[in-house]
N, C-alpha and C positions, 0 to 999 in steps of 0.2 A: 478433566476439561480445562483446568487452569494451565496445565503444561501445554496442551494443544494450542490454546490462545496465545501463550507467550512465544511458542516456537513459530507459529504461522505469521505472527506480527513481526518477529525478529527477521524472519526470512523475507517477508515483504519489504521491510525497510532496507535490507541488504540488497535486494533485487533493484530497488530504485537507485541505490548508490552505485551499484555495478553497471546499470544501464547508463547512468550519467557519465561515468568514467569512460565507458565504451564510446559514448556519443562525442566526448571531447577528443578522443584519439582517432575518431573516424573508423572504428572497428564494427564488426557485425554486432547487431543490437539484440536485446531481448524483446520478443514480440509484445505488443500492448495487450494482446489477448492473455498472455501469461501473467502479466501484472494484474489484469482484472480477475483472472481465476483465483490468484492468491488472495486478492481483496475480498472477493465473493465467498472465499472459503473461511472468512473470519479475520483476514489480515489487513482490513481496511485502515485500521488505526496506524499500524506500522507503515503502510504505504503512503498514507496522508502525511505523517510526520516526516518520512523520507522525501516526499515530493517537496515539501516546504523547506526542509533542512538542506537538501541538495540543490534546491531551485530547479527541479526537473519536472517537465511536463506541465509547468504552471501556465503556459500559454494555451494549452488544450482545454477548451471549455468543459468537455466531459470529465477530464480529470480534475480541473480546478473546482468544479461544483459537485461532481459525482462522488469523488472519494471522501470529501468531508461529510457529505450526507450519509454515505454508507458507513463511515466511521461512527457517526452519531447513532445510527441504527444499531451497529455492533455494540456500542456502549450501553444502550437501552436494553438490548437483549441480555447482555452480560449482567446488568443490575437486576433484571427481572429474574434470571435464573439463580443468581447467587445473593439474594437479599438475606 
């Protein structure tokens, strides 16, 4: 389970960086649905770190508030499962 969490969060972080890079270059973007799917699959911490680290999607209220809340939820679940 630890490997899964590490991988899904790393991929979520990289997706945010890749989408930001594509946005800057005016290229075809990664769907927000894809970002949310990875976040809901346990990658909210990586997505939230990527969002703030890359300054990406920070103007979207759903991302600005939803990802951090989902990340807190993920952390709580992780702590409960691995005490």
